[in-house]
C-alpha positions, 0 to 999 in steps of 0.5 A: 303254634297258631299266631295271633290274628293280624290284619294280613291274616284277617284279610286272607281269611276274608277273601275266601268267603268273598269268593265263596259267596260269588261261587254260590251265586254262579253255581245257582245261575248255571244249574240249567247249563251243567250238572253239579258234579260235572261242574265241579270236575270241569272247574278243577280241571281248568284250575289244574291247567292254570296251575300246572306251569307254576308247579310242574316239578311236584308231579315228578318222581322224587319230589316228595309228593308220592311218599305222602300220597295218602295225605294228599289223596285225603285232602283231595277228596275233602277239599276238591272232590267233595266240598263244592260237588256237594254244594253245587248239588245242594243248590239244585234242590235247595235255596241259597238261603238254606245253603247259607244257613247250613254252612253257617254252622262251620265254627261249631263243626270246627270246634267239635272236630278239633276237640274230638280228634285233634286234642284242641281246647274249646275256650270261652272266647271261642264259644262267645265268638260262635254265639255272636257269629251265629246271631249275625248270620241269623240277622242276615237270613231273617232279613230284619224279620225274625218271623222269616226264620220260622218259615224256613224248611229243610229239604234233602239238598240241605243234607248235602250241605251238612256233609260238605260243611263237616268235610270242609271242617275236617279238611281245614284241620288237616291243613293245620297239621304239617306232614308233607315235605317242606319244599311242597309246603313252602310252595303254595302252587305245588301244595295245591296242585298236589291236592288237585291231582288226586281231587281230579280223580275223585271228582272225575269218578263222581262226574262219571257216575252222574253221566251214567245214572242220570240224563246229564247234559251240558249247554256250552256257550259264553255264559258257561265258559265265563262261569267256569273261568270265574269258579276256577280262578276265584273260588278255586285257586285264589280262595284255596290259597288264601284259606290255606295260608290263613288256617296255618297262621290263625288255626282252623277254629278261628278261621272257621268264624270267617266263613260266616262272612259269606252271607254278608258278602252275598248280600253285598254282591247282590247289591252290586250286581243285582241292584238290591239296596243294602239294608241296615240289618246288613251292617248289624250282621256284619258288626256281630260277625266281626265281633265274633271273630275278634272274640274267638281270636282272644288269647 
């Protein structure tokens, strides 16, 4: 049973979109340095190397992982192999603004998948929370000018983000269903490493196809190394750890509303690193999104 939304759970679920906002910025910056599917593979390869010393035991025979390999193969496909690969691919053909707009539909997909496949009820507070959060995201995307929303145009890259968002919603619901042995579930490093093992296989296949079918190339250097280190430590290890704990505590539907903090955090990061001054509409959007989170978590 899901627990009430506490400050500690809210903090966990807020840290993930903060890392994702940074991931979108970095993913856009390195589009000319590394192909998108290869970037996803390298990111998780580095994350695997960082995590391996903490949970080597889970890869040994008898750890409990291998009898449940189908579950971890599916989690690895959705969370490691596809989500960020599709996001990086979308950033090659779409704008961060459009990608954020598509990703803001996460609460709706969470509720729809929960209702259709996991027997979850959709409550009026959740519908109210979805409405408030979507309005808050729209405020950010409009930048205080509602006419700007009418000028948005969807491109093929946006379809990649639709697929990524649906996959992440499915992944989050699977996280809330405990099917693995208790020792693996209780050890966050082991639980994530078990997913990465299979995810590396999926992401490696996608990267191999990218090199086979396209004129892929990598521009090695300090900027790419710094980007890989960030996306492996922050959006990969830290964000996945926080998101997994938050989903298990609050449930996938409530957690989905926190994803709408991503555009707000992106605006704050732009102010911090790019010198863009925050505007009053940023504060209004943040208030609406937080109101949506609070409304959705009411019992």
